[in-house]
N, C-alpha and C positions, 0 to 999 in steps of 0.2 A: 740387903735382904729383899728377895722378891716379894711382891704383894701377895697376900693370901687370896686363894681362889675361894669365893663364897657364892652361894646361889641366890644372892639378892642383887638389887640394882644399885649402881653408883650414880649419884646425882651429878648432872652436868654443872661444872663450875662450882662445886660445893667445897673445894679446897682439899678434900681427902682423895687419895688415890687408892682405888680398889680394883681387883681383878675378878671378873665374873665368869663362871663356867657357863658356856653357851655353845652354839653350833653355827657352822658356816651357813651363809644364806643361799648357797647355790644348789648343787645337785642333790640327788636323793641319798647319797651317802650320809649327809648331815654330819660331817666330820666334827669332832669335838675341838673346841678352842677356848682359850681364856682371853677375854677382852679387858684391857686395863684402861680405865677412864678416870677422869678427874682433871688431869692436865690435858691440854689439847695439842696435837690431835690424839685420838685413841690409838692404842697399839694392841697387838695380839701375839699370842704364842699358841702353838698346837697343843692339844691335850691327848693323853693316851686313852682315847675312847675306843670301844670295841670295833667300830667300823674302820677307823683310820690309824689307830695305834701310834699316834704322834705324827702322822703324815699330813701334809696339806699340799694342794696343787697351787699353781700360780694364781688362780682366781681366788682361792681362799686366803692366800697370803696378802693379796691386794685389797681385800674386801673393805677394810676400814678406811681406805683412801676416800671412799665416796661419802662418808658420813658428813664431812665438812666441805663437800665439793661446791665450787662457786655457782654451779647451775642448779643446786638444790632448791626445790620449791618450798617457800616458807610461809606464803600467804595465798589465800584463794585468788584465782584469776577468773574474770568474767569478760564478756565482750563489751567493748566500749559502747556499742549500740546494741541493745538487747535484740536478739533475733537475726542480727546481721553478722554472719561468720566471716565476712570479708573485713569487718572492723577489727582492730587489734584487741588482743587479750590484755587486760589491765588489772592491777591489784585491786582487791576489794576487801570488805569485811566479811567475816563468817556469817553474820546475820543476813547480809545482802545476798551472799552466794547461796546459802541454804534456802533463803526465801525464794530465790529464782527456781531452785530445784523443786521445792514443794509445790510452787505455783504451776510449774510445767507438768508435774505428775498429776495434779488435780485436773488441770485443763485437758490433758490427753485422755485420762480415764473417763471424764464426763463426756467427751466428744466421741471417743472410739471404743470405749470399754476397757475393762481391767487389763486384758492381755496386750493392750497397746503400749504398756510400760514394761520394759524388760530389763534383765540383769545379766551381766557377763562377768564371770569370775576367773580365778587363776589358780594354778597348782603351786603357787608360792605362798598363798594365804595359810595362816595357821589353822589347825583343826577347829579352833573356836571361831575364827573368822569365817571359814568355809561353812561351818554349821549355821552360824548366825545369818550368813548371806542367804542360804536356802530358806531358812525360817522367815527372814525379812521379806523375801519375794512372795512367799505363800501366805503369810499372816498379815504383814503390814501393807503389802501391795495387793495381795490376793490374785497374783498373776501366775500363769503357767509358763511365762516366757523367761526361763533362766537356763543357762548352760555355762560351760567354762572351757578354758583352753586345754585342759587335760583330755578333752574329746579328741584333740589333735595329737595326742601322745600315746597314752596307754590303753585306749578304749578297745582296740582290737584284741589285745592279749586278755583284757578283762572279760570281753565277751566270750572268748574261747574257754578261759578258765572257769567261768561261771557255768557254762553248759557242760563242760567235761567233768569238773570236780564239784560243782555246786557252790563254789566259793572262789573269789578272786583276791589273792594276796600275792603281789608280785613275785617275791621269793618265799616259798613255803618252808624255808629253812634258813638258818643264819648264814651270813656271808662267809663266815669262817669255814663252812663246810667245803667251800671250793678248794681250800688248801689240802683237804684230805681226800679229794676225789682222784681216782686214777685216770679218768678221762673227762674232759670238759669240752663240749661243742658249743661254740658261740655263733649264733646266726644273726647277722645284721647288727652286731654290737662292737663298739670300739672303746672299751673302758680305758685303754692306755691314754687316750686323748680326752675322753669325756669325764672320767672320774679316776684320775691317776692313782690316788691312794689305795684304791681297790686292787691294784695290780700286785700288791705285796702278797695277797692270798694266792694269786695265780703263780707268782714267782716261787712261793713256798711249795706249791704243788709240783712245779717243774723240778725244783731241787731234789725232791724225793722220787723223781722219775715219772711224774704224770705226763700224759700226752694231751695236748690241746689242739683242737681243730677249729679253725675260723672260717666261716662262710661269709664272704663279702666281695662285692665286685672290685673293691680297692684293696691293695696291699697296705693296710693301715699299720700303725705302730703296734697294734695288738697282733695283727696277722704276721708281722715280721718275727715275732717271738714264738709263733706256734709251730708245732710239729708238722702240721699240714694246713695249707691254705686252699680252699675251694673258691673259685672266682666265677660265680654264675652271673648270667644276665639279670639285671634288676627285674623283679617281678616273677621270678621262676623258682623261688624257694619252696613253694608248695610242691611243685613237681619233683624237686630234689628229695624232699622228705618222703613223698609217696614212693619214689624210687628206692630209697634206702629201706623202707618197710617191705617193698616187693622183694628185695634181696634177702631181708631177714626171714621172710616166709620161705623163699626158695632154698635157703641154706639151712633151714631147720633151727633158726636161732631165736625164735619167738619163745618167751617164757609162758608156755601153755598153762602151767599150773596157776600162775599169777593171773593170767587172762581169765581163766575159768572161775577163780575164787573172788576176784576183786573188780571185774569189769563187766560191761554188757556192750553189745553191738559190734563185736569183732568180725563176725561172719560177713556182714555187709562191707566193712572196710577191707577185709581180705579179698572180696570179689572186686572191689573198686581198684585196688592197687595192682591187680593182675595186669592192667593195661600199661603199667609204668615199668616196662623192662629196661635194662640199663642203657642200651644203645639209643632207645627213644628218649630217655631222660637226658642223655648226653646232648642230643640234638636240641632239645628244649632249653636246656640250661647252659650248655657249654662246659659242664663238668665231666671230665673223662671218666669212662667206666672204671678204670683202675682206681681212681680216687674215690669213686662211690664205694667200691668194694672195700677199700682200705678203711674208709670212715666207718662203715657198718661193722666190720670185723673188730676194729678198735673199740667201738662202743659196746658191742655185744659180749666181748670177752672180758670186760672190766668188772672187777668186783664192785667198785663204786663209780658211777657215771652220772654226769649232770648235763642236761641240755638247757641252754639259755637263749631265748630269743629277745630281740629288741626292735627298735623302730625300723631298721633296714628291712626286716621281714614283715613288719606289721602295718606300715603306713602305705597300704595299697587298697584298692577297691575290693580285694579279696583277702584283706589282712587277717580277719577273724578266722577264715578257713585255713590260712597259712599257719597261724599259730596252732590251730587244731591239728593240722597235719603233723607238726612236730610233737604235739601232745600224743597223738596216735602212736608215733614211733616210740616215744618214751614209755607209754603204757604197754606196748607189745613186748618191750624189753624188760618190763617189770621194774621200772625205776621209781615212779612216784610213791612216796611213803617208805621206800627202802632206806635204811640208815646210810647217810652220806651220799644219797643219790636223789634224782628227781628232775622235774622240769620247772623252770621259772622264767619270768621276764624281768629284764633290767629296767626298772622304773627310772625316768629321766629327771623330772622336775623335783625341786626340794621337798614339797609335800604332795607330789603326784599321787602317792598312795592314799594318804588321809584325805586329800582334796576330793577324791572320787568316792568316798565312803559315806559322807554325811550330809548330802543334800544339794550340792551345786549342779548335779546333772539333771537334765530335763525330766527324767523319769524316776527320780530317786528320792527317798527319805533317809534320815539318819540311820546308821547301822547297816547300810546296804539294803534297806528295805525298798520294796517296789511301791511307787506312788499309786499304782493302779490296784493294789491289793487292799481290800476293805479292812482286813485285820490290821495291816500295817498302818493304814490311815487312822484307825481308831486308837491304836497304841500311841502314836506320836501326837495326835491331837489332844489326847488326855494329858500328856506331859506339857504340851504348850498351852493348855487351858482354852482350847477352841473347839468348835463343833467340827467333826470330821467332814461333814457335808460342805463346810466352808473352804476346805482345801481344794485347790484346783487340780485338775487331772494333768497327766504328762503333756509337756509342750514339745516344741521343735528342738532338734539337736543343734549343736553349735553353728555349723555352716548354714544349715537351713534357716536358723534364726537370723544370722547375719545377712543372708541373701534376700530375706524378705523385709529388711529394714526400710521404713518409709513407704511401704506399699499398703494397699487395701488388705486388711487382715493381718498385717505385720506390725512389728514394734515401731512406735513413733517417737517414744522417749526411752533412751537407753542409759543405764548406769553401769559403768565399767570399773571393776576393781582389779588391780594387779595383773593387767593383761594389756598387750600392745598388738591388737588384732590387725592394725594397718601394716604390720610387718610379718606377723606370725601366721595369719590365715592364708589358705591357698587362694590362688587367683586374686592376689592382694589388691590389684588396681580395681577390680570389681567390688571388693569389700569396701575400699576407700570411697568409691562412688556411692555405695549404699549408706555409709556413715554420713555422707554429705546430704543424702536424701532425708535424713531424720529431721523431725521437728525440733528435737532437743537432745543434746548429748552431754552427759556428765562423766568425767573421768577422775578417779582418785589415783594419784601416783606421787612419787617423790622427785621425778624429773619430767620435763615436758617431752614426753614420748611422741612418736609420730601420730599416735591415736589422740593424745591429749591436745596436739596442735589443732585438731579439727573440732574441739569441744566448744560448747557454749559456756560451760563452767568447769574449771579444773580445781580440784580440792587437794591440797598438800597432805601427804601421809607420813607417819612415822616410818623409819627404816627398821630393818631387822634387829639391830642392836638396841633399839629404843622401844621395843615392844616385848610383851610376855605372852606365852601360850605354849602349845604343844605342836609337834610335827610327828609324822609317821614315816619312817624311812623305808628304803627299798626292801627291807627284811620284814616289815610289819612291826617294827620296834617303835613304840610311842615314846618320844623323848621331850625334854623341856627346852624351849627357847626362853632364855632368861633375859630380862632387861638389864643391860650393862650401863646404860646412861639414859638420861631423860631426853625426850625429843626437843626440838626447838620450841620456844614459848608459843603456845597456841596451836600446835600441830598435833592432832589426835592420831591414834592408830585406827585401822579400819573397823575394829570391833567397836570402839567408841563412836566412830562416825555412824555406823549402822544403828546403834542405840539412840543417837541423837536424832537421826532421820525418823526412826520409828516413833519417837516421842512427838515430833512435829506432825506426824501423820495420825496421832491419836492412839498409838499402840505402845506407848512407852512403858507401861506397866508390865509388859510381857518380855521386855528386853533389858539386858544388863551390859555394861561396858567393862565389867570385871572379868578377866579371863578365867580365873579359878571357879567363879560362880557359873560361868557359861560351860566350862568343862564338866562340872558336876551335872548340869542339865543334859549335856550331850551324852553322858554316861547313862542317864535314865532313859533318854530317847533311843539309844542304841541297844538297850538291854533286851536280850532275847533275839536280836537280829544276827545276821551273819557276821558282821563286823561289830562284835560286842565289846564295848569299852567299860561296862558297868563296874568292873572290879579294879579299874585303874584310877589312881589318884596322883596328885602332884608329889605327895610324900613318897609313894611307892616308886615313882619314876626316879626321884632323887636317890633313894636307897638302893635301887637295883640296876642303875645304868640303863634305864628304860624298861618297858614292859611290853611283851609281845601279845598282840591280840590274836584270837579272841581270849578275853579274860572276863568271864561273866560274874565274878564275885570277888570280894577282897581276899577270900581264902584261896582262890584259884591261883596257881603259879604262873599263869600266862602260857602261851603255846609257841615256843620257838620253832618246833617242827610239826607241820600239819600232816594229816593223812596216814599216820603211822598205823592206825587200826582200821579206820573207815574214812570214806570220803563224805563230803557234806551234802550228799544227795539223799533223797528219801529212803532208798534201799542200801545206802552206804557204799554203793559201787560207782566207779568212774565210768563215764560214757565215752565209748568210741563213736565217732561220727564220720561217715564217708564224705570226703571232700575232693573236688576235682580242680585241676589246674585250668585257669582261663587266661587267655592272652591279655596283655595290657589294654586298658581302655583306649589308649591312644598309641598304637604302634608306629614306628617310624615309617616315613613315606618319602617320595621324591623331594618334597618341599622341606620337610623336617626329618633329615635322614639319620639322626643319632638319638641315643637315649640319654635323657637328663635325669640325674639323681641328686638329691640334696642331703645335707647333714651338718654336723657340728665340727668345729675345730677346737684345738686345745685351749686357746686363750680368749675365747668368747663364749657367751652363754645366752641361749634363747634368742629373744629379739634384739639383744645388745643394748637395751635401754641403760643398763648399768655398766656392763663391761666395756662398751665403746667409749665410755667417759673416763675409764681408768687409764691414767698415764702409763702405769707399769704394763698393763695388758696391751695398750696400743703400740708399745715398742716391740712386742712379740708378733702381733697380728694387726698391723696398721691398716691394711686394705684387704678386701675380699679377693680370693684367688680361685679361678676356675681351673680344675685339673683336666688336662688333655694328654692322651698318649702321644709319644713322639711320632708315631706313624700318622696319626690324625693331624697333628700340628704341622708336620712336613707337607702333607697333602694340601693343607689350607694356607701354607705360607706363614705360619705363626711361630714366633720365637719366644723364649722365656721372657716374662715381664711385659710382653706386648699387651695392649688393651684389646680385648675381644668382646664381641657382642653376642649374647645368646638370645635367640628368638624362638618363641613358641606361639601357638595360636592365641594366647592371652596377653603376651607382652614381650618387651625387650628389656634386657638388663646388661650392664657392662661390668667386666671384671679384669683384673690382671691375670695373665696366663701363667699357670704353673704346669710346665711340661714335665711329665713323669711317666715312667713305665710301670708305676704302681697301679694304674687303672687300665681297664679293658680298652682296646682300640675303638670300640663302638659306643663307649659311654663317656659322658662328661659329668663331672662332679662340681657342684657349687655350694658354698656355705650359705646358710639362711639367716645369719645374724645381722645383716645390713638391710636398710630400707632404701627409699629413694631410687636413684638410677642404678643401684646395685642390689635391688631386691630380688632374691632368688624366688621368693613366693609370688612375685608378679608373673612368674612363668609357670607355676605348678598347676596341676590338674585337680579340680575340685570334685571329680567323680567320687561317689561315696560308697563305702562298704555297706551292704544292706543290713547287716546286724549291728555294727558298732557306730556307723555313720562317720567312720574315719575317712578323710580325703586321701587321694592317691598322691601323696607328697613325693614318693620315692621313684616314680617313673612317669615320664611323658616324652613326646617327640620334640626334638630341638634341632635348630640349625645354628651353625657357628660361623662367624665371619671375623676377620681381623679389621680393627678400626684404625690402629696406628701403633707406633712404637711405644716404649715405656714412658709413662707420665706419672708424676707424683700424685696428682689428683685425677681421678678417673672422670672424664666428662660424661654427663648423663646422655642417654639416647635422645635423639631429636624427638620432641613431643609429637611432631606431625607424623612420625613413622609408627607411633604406638597404636596398636589396634584398639578400637573402642571397646570398653568393657561390655560384657554380655548383658543385654537387657534382662530384667527380672522375669522369670517364669516360675510357676508353681513347681515344687520338686517333683520330678518324674520318677518312675520306677527305677531303682538303682540296682536291680538284680544283675549280676554279671552276665554279659552276653556269652553265648557259646563261642568257643575259640574259633576264629577264622583260620584258614590255612595259610594266611600271609606270613611271610618271614618276619620275625620280630627284630631283625637287625638289617641295616642296609650295608654292612660291610660286604664287599663283593665276594661271592662264593659260587662255585660251579654246581654243587649238589642241589637237588630239588626234592621235596618230599610231599607226598599226599598222605596225611595221617590224622588220626583222631579216633574218638569213640562215638558211634552212631547207633541210633535205634533201628531195628529192622522189624518189619511186619510181613510175613510170608504170604504170597499169592500162588504158590505152587513152584516146584523145582523147575518147571518148564517155562516159567514166566519171570525171568530176571528183569530188574528195573533199576533206575538210578537211585543211589543212596542219599547223596547230598551234593549240592552244587559245588561245595568246597573240594570234592573229589573229581574235579574236571580241570585239566591243565592244557594250555596251548603252548607248544614249543615256540619261542620267539623267532621271528623272521631273521634269517642269517645265521641261526644256530642249528645244531642237531643235538638230539638227546638219546640216551640209552637207558632202558630200565635195568637196574642192577639186582634188585631183589623184591620179593613180596613177603610180608609177614602179616598174619591175621589171627585173631582170636574170636571165639564164639561162645556167648554166654547161654545160648539156648540148649535145650535137651535133644535137639535134632541136628542131623547133618545139614549144612548149608553150603552154598557155592558162591564164590566171588568171581566175577568176570572182568578181565582187563580188555578194554576196547580201544581201537585206534581208528579215528574218524568214523565211529559208529560200527566198525566191524570187529568181531571177536578176535583177540590174539591168544588168550590163555584162560583156562578155567582153573580155579583153585578150590578144591574141596576142603572144608574145615569140619572136623568131627564134632559130635555133641560135647559141649563144655570142653573144647580142646583148642589147640592152636597149630599153626603150620608156618614153616619158614622155607621159602623156595628161592634159591639163587636164579637170576635171570640173565646172566651175562651172554647167553647165546641169542638173545632177541636182537633183531636187526635194528640199525640206526633209525631214528625217527626225525625226519627233516623238519625244518622250520615250517610252522603252520599246522603241523600235526596236532590233533586233539586227542588227549589221553583221558580215559574215564574209567571209573570203577563202578560196576553194577553188582547186584546181589540177588540171589534167589533162595527161598526157604519154603518148606512145606506150608501149605495153606493154613492160615490161622496161627502159625508159630510167631511169637514175639520175643524180643530180647535185645541184646546189644552186640554189635560187632566192633572189634578193635582192629583197625586197618592201618597199614604202613607200607607204602610203595616208595621205594627209593630210586631216583633217577640221577643222571649226571649230564650236564650240558657241556658241549664243546663249541 
């Protein structure tokens, strides 16, 4: 007879065998499973929970392997010689380890001030732990220096949702709605590999005739099952979304009644997307006009349609604007709040949703309250029993915090929970150098991660099956993580660790190590906030298979579907916001001629601290593989399984080659789950999104070389060839630059284009002048060129002229009417020999201002 599934813990080695209903420790699906403990090792079976309905992926099935792993940390580790990180880490007592931590905190804050001690958290912490970590930073340490690795995952989508809807909940509807949708568009998401149990909802939709469109530069497992696969250049998803909205307006497919009744700001967006005509979007993205039209018509004609974005679209320096562009499209089609329809983002980390709601972010208080809001500070301070004036103001975002480690004005002592920034942060070698610059580093983990290897003190932590608390999954469903077995003797979970540290810092009376007590306090602190948990209790979660927030009172039913009647803005209307495509921060050039993009693979998770130690998963994905198109591999002399080196301006890393036609010929893909000599994030660009502070993980310029033939173990790059990490400098302005007219790919091509949106200020119709240096082109020596067409648009209320010049002499005038456009074929223009200088000038009536949309197409021979 199988063991009964009960919602209590089973003691380690107690002699009785019990099965405990809990959840998988990995992705945001939080699949239900029953862990049987008592005998060793623990075992599991999947449960019929609403998100997984009895399904588990390979990561979930193998998760209990790690509970008794021989590399598990069971005792604190400290440096044999205090202060000398070249000395070995040795086992110590808890009293000694915590004493060193408290001494370092006191010494640092006395010398450099409170903000010189910092905290860095993770999206796998329970809600209680994430909440307590934020409170610990602001109450026990009184520091502004706290952020977490979710800043590297969901922050761009969160920023867009907050400004468009007034509320960020990854999916504002249950996952099961996907099965009922007639059309689903997935942008930069590959759930078939990253969360396979979710695919049953997509499969159910296809069985009833639903059409799925996948937007991804790779033909992933998800794309292979889709009706249509769009394969844009990484970093151009915003242009594609604007182009689809342009088509919707041109074809009369905008839901004008919905826009008028439920939104604001559409006129400005309508004007902005006028510049994104289909052939221009094709050149920017690589997505054919026919596919653009087919996608838009499929979406607009569906009774129920869903648009989902994920990291592929959002991990860019313009990631917030990219998510906004897809929200704009969804709003124009009347999807958000409509039954069975909407926009959402696919949250990645296990508690990526809850982790960003309750205080780990640098600018946030529990309940998604703003730390800078006096009313929010007063409410939370009252719950915590402190003076609002004692709470610090917002601090630096994740990468900004890490990049300032060990510097004047930066953090000198850092406490890291549930995060491996030495692998997961962008420009990882630079971050590792900053970690080494710290006066003192403390890491809590259950394995000696790459970050923990650099620490002064490493504190062992209980694992997922050994702790209790709540998680919030990708739907906004708050669920229970139940303790299935006790942790090893003397190993606390992170909630207990924080309570113990607070006690040693003199604030113990304000902290608890009991998860249910902390959850009750979290409910009071979040009450009245955007993410309101006040009506959720452990008992309700047990009775209802989880409760959807917001849930402001015990009588409230929870909110599975948001925005059905109004949005969470002051006037109840959603906000359109005009956004523009910008070129990648680091486009390819002669030295780094290809585009690198990064992502996940099926059998690994996040920084790989856990999954790379799983024997089962190592059999599936033993080494990191860089994907290259056969044309690129042939050109570089690379064969399947060869060792290749990828080089960017920040570092070099080596991978086995995966030669596949599933990727664009100008793009290289690398998984980010490995560190050391195969660290993809040693290559990535830390340019930050100005709103979310999301780094540009998904696009940078890269060079590829063959190192040698297949080898079982990949040799690391020669240390002497590694570029030196960038020296620290204060964060500069991160506003996206105006797009240059350089090509965003170095794949050889004969067409050349001068195009973009430019301001104009008239000095008189008889006084034409240059518009922008980007609209000047010199035909290369040894080539000849021919102008094929001119297309232009005019936002002003007056007639303007555009003048095409060759070597300073006029070739052709193009009149463009008031608020009109023109398209002129130019195939009769003579050839332009090498050395010819082509320019576009413009003239407008004196005092007239506005914008010109310009597009001159040439071909070189």
